[in-house]
C-alpha positions, -999 to 999 in steps of 0.1 A, spaced: 0 0 0 12 35 -8 8 65 15 16 101 9 32 104 44 47 78 67 53 92 102 76 74 127 68 85 162 35 89 182 45 117 205 29 151 204 48 162 173 41 131 153 4 131 161 1 168 154 18 163 120 -6 134 112 -35 156 121 -23 185 99 -15 162 70 -48 143 70 -68 176 72 -49 187 40 -61 156 23 -30 134 24 -30 97 30 -12 92 63 2 63 82 17 69 117 35 41 134 46 42 171 66 13 186 50 18 221 19 37 232 10 72 220 28 97 243 46 68 260 78 87 266 86 125 265 50 136 257 36 122 289 66 133 310 62 171 306 55 197 333 18 196 321 20 233 311 10 253 281 30 285 282 51 310 263 81 304 285 86 334 307 123 325 313 130 325 275 127 363 277 162 364 293 177 349 262 158 374 240 139 345 223 109 368 217 97 349 186 94 316 206 76 333 235 52 350 212 45 318 193 40 299 225 16 325 239 -5 326 207 -6 288 207 -18 290 243 -48 310 231 -55 285 204 -53 255 227 -75 271 254 -102 274 227 -95 241 209 -95 218 239 -110 235 270 -115 202 286 -78 194 284 -63 229 287 -74 253 314 -61 286 327 -39 284 358 -26 312 381 12 312 388 26 328 419 61 340 415 76 348 450 103 374 449 122 359 479 156 344 470 154 361 436 187 367 418 168 391 396 159 426 408 122 433 414 120 458 385 135 433 361 109 406 369 81 432 367 94 444 333 96 408 321 60 401 331 48 433 313 66 421 282 51 387 285 16 403 286 25 424 256 37 395 235 5 376 243 -16 402 224 -54 399 227 -63 374 253 -91 367 277 -66 359 305 -59 384 332 -28 404 330 1 399 355 0 418 388 19 421 420 9 402 451 -13 421 475 -20 417 513 -53 401 503 -36 372 485 -34 351 516 -44 319 496 -13 325 476 11 335 503 0 313 533 20 283 523 52 303 518 78 311 543 97 344 544 86 376 526 54 378 506 65 401 478 60 387 444 38 385 414 8 366 399 4 358 362 -17 334 342 -6 305 319 -23 271 314 -23 235 326 -26 206 301 -32 169 302 -3 162 280 -9 126 271 -45 132 263 -37 162 242 -14 139 222 -42 114 219 -67 141 208 -44 150 179 -42 113 169 -80 110 172 -86 140 149 -61 126 124 -79 92 124 -113 109 120 -99 124 88 -85 92 74 -51 88 89 -41 53 100 -27 53 135 -8 21 144 7 16 179 30 -12 191 45 -12 157 80 1 148 96 13 116 119 -17 113 136 -6 81 132 19 52 151 27 20 146 50 -10 134 32 -41 127 55 -71 103 82 -60 91 66 -28 102 52 5 99 14 9 94 6 46 92 -26 65 71 -25 98 76 -47 128 42 -62 122 55 -77 90 39 -53 66 58 -36 38 45 -2 27 55 26 4 53 63 11 60 94 -9 76 111 21 89 100 55 87 121 87 111 113 115 93 123 146 111 99 169 119 125 196 149 114 216 156 87 190 156 111 160 194 106 154 192 69 159 165 66 132 186 87 109 215 63 115 193 33 108 183 50 75 220 56 67 212 94 64 238 120 73 228 154 87 245 184 102 217 189 126 226 179 161 205 169 191 211 175 228 194 149 250 183 165 283 165 147 311 138 164 329 124 149 361 96 156 385 87 144 420 51 142 434 45 149 470 14 155 492 -3 188 484 18 217 496 -11 241 492 -48 243 487 -62 257 454 -57 253 417 -28 278 414 8 269 409 42 284 420 72 293 399 103 292 421 136 310 412 167 290 422 202 301 430 215 286 397 191 309 379 168 280 369 132 280 378 112 251 393 74 247 392 52 234 420 19 224 403 -13 209 417 -16 174 402 -41 147 411 -46 160 446 -9 162 451 19 187 442 43 179 413 77 196 415 100 200 385 117 201 363 155 193 361 179 198 332 204 170 331 224 162 300 223 124 291 239 104 264 212 78 256 176 83 246 164 56 270 181 71 301 149 84 316 147 79 354 152 103 383 185 100 401 194 110 437 210 143 427 178 154 409 157 143 439 178 163 463 177 193 439 139 193 437 134 188 474 157 217 481 140 239 455 106 234 473 120 236 508 136 270 500 101 285 497 74 264 514 66 263 551 61 226 549 95 210 546 99 179 525 120 148 530 125 118 507 99 98 525 73 123 513 77 114 477 47 95 463 60 89 428 81 106 401 83 108 364 112 115 341 115 122 303 142 129 278 138 160 257 155 160 223 166 196 220 181 210 188 218 215 195 224 252 189 259 251 204 251 263 239 273 248 266 247 246 294 217 223 291 193 250 305 206 275 278 199 252 248 170 265 227 136 251 232 127 261 197 122 234 170 143 228 139 130 209 108 156 192 87 144 185 52 165 160 31 156 161 -6 183 139 -20 156 115 -29 120 111 -18 116 137 10 127 129 45 118 155 72 134 151 107 120 169 137 145 183 162 133 198 194 100 214 200 76 215 230 40 205 236 28 241 235 40 247 199 33 212 184 5 226 162 27 253 148 55 228 142 31 206 123 19 235 102 55 244 93 62 208 85 35 206 60 45 239 45 80 225 39 66 194 23 40 211 1 62 218 -29 81 184 -29 49 165 -26 30 188 -50 0 197 -28 -15 232 -21 -5 242 14 -29 263 35 -34 271 71 -61 247 84 -59 242 121 -56 276 139 -94 278 146 -101 240 146 -114 224 177 -100 191 189 -123 161 195 -143 166 226 -135 204 227 -168 218 214 -175 234 248 -184 271 254 -180 270 292 -165 240 309 -182 246 342 -216 246 325 -208 214 306 -197 197 338 -230 207 355 -249 192 326 -229 159 329 -237 158 367 -273 165 362 -277 138 335 -256 111 352 -257 120 390 -245 85 399 -210 93 385 -203 114 416 -184 146 420 -149 133 416 -155 108 387 -177 132 367 -150 159 369 -123 134 358 -143 121 329 -156 155 317 -120 168 316 -107 136 299 -133 132 272 -151 166 269 -182 163 246 -171 128 236 -184 117 270 -219 122 256 -212 96 230 -196 72 255 -225 74 280 -253 78 254 -271 46 264 -262 47 301 -293 51 323 -280 40 357 -248 30 375 -253 -7 365 -252 3 328 -215 14 333 -206 -23 337 -183 -38 363 -162 -15 385 -125 -22 377 -112 -2 406 -108 35 414 -141 43 396 -130 29 363 -158 8 347 -161 -15 318 -178 10 295 -149 35 299 -123 8 295 -138 -4 263 -138 32 250 -101 35 258 -94 2 241 -116 6 210 -113 44 205 -80 54 221 -55 26 213 -51 16 250 -36 -19 252 -21 -23 287 -30 -14 323 -2 12 322 -18 29 291 -51 31 310 -39 41 345 -11 66 336 -19 80 302 -56 77 297 -72 82 331 -44 93 355 -57 69 381 -23 53 387 -19 70 421 -53 58 434 -47 29 458 -80 13 446 -67 10 410 -65 -27 400 -41 -33 371 -49 -71 371 -86 -65 366 -78 -39 339 -55 -63 321 -81 -91 322 -109 -68 310 -87 -55 281 -84 -91 269 -122 -96 268 -140 -93 234 
């Protein structure tokens, strides 16, 4: 079978490119050797933002693009992306007050027209923000956004599939070579396919795939590990904290699943499979939080952690934290097109995908046009999320407060399709633990490519921290017809 585009990699970039290409009318095949968002794209800081700290390196274009994409995502997926207030204490700051204030003014300016509130200074009335902090209470408040990163990746794949793309997980690109005007590729499931162009969206494995293809490139990649720890909640409320550190890095403290996630680190690594937090990172993140919060943390407080490898485009900077977070697209036209993706971040995946298709338009001979800036992602046709959640609770009161909120955020308006025939709790099917029922599990398996209990608990539902979660029951249910 011949495709217009074969994409290797089911992270946020690969799925966004599949979506963009399918909406432009191309025949697309995306292959992912593991699960969608199995690696870097589910190990982010769960934020959609312009990157306040990028202003220090004068990367205004990247900040502006990120802030504009933030507006798009708030409209395209209001169930997955929601505004979040960030408290920036000025204690321990290596930057003078005026410099931080000026940076926030510029951040607001680069955002352009937005429904989000502008940044401001902390006031004596902001006790909800300042109560958990020790020391002085000078500082600032600004607004960015929180995201369910793995489900945003999934939503891009779903939209691609709805428009004809073939999404295949647990299938690797085993080999590929140029033959005439097409790529001839062998997949790990035994299939051989042809494609007019190949996109290398393998993330941390981008250079490895190029080596397998025997392709040389001058583009370099810097592998940088970012880790987070999860601890009992350090504060009440839906706001987050951005904490300046003595090494001039910043660390976030973000509400996550009833806990607080603290991260991230920037540690250079040599191998793409080197994810996993080490003792030094753990100590760094504990110290980062203890520098600011009244509640002091020790190792025993850590509930879990996550760690991912970011494949940053190597721009020659010596320090890992100084390497650009912008993306670089390497197009090889020495035969049928090969486009390799270096860098990028979850906030700008749509813009990256748009630029990818713009680069491929002439070589593949299709008319390029902007198509996704105003397009809503599956489940995102919601005017006001709170009203939508109220309607869900009124229609299915037996879901309960916690489960209804989790499911409304996860599925958006697709929840109406999932529960269309559900009249009572018994209609949900057997409880598989932590409020997960058979009807939801079948949806994940049949509509969302979930194949294992880990897919279900950590990337689809975020129920992995719930002690009532039952991986064995989920595994057994996934095997049922």
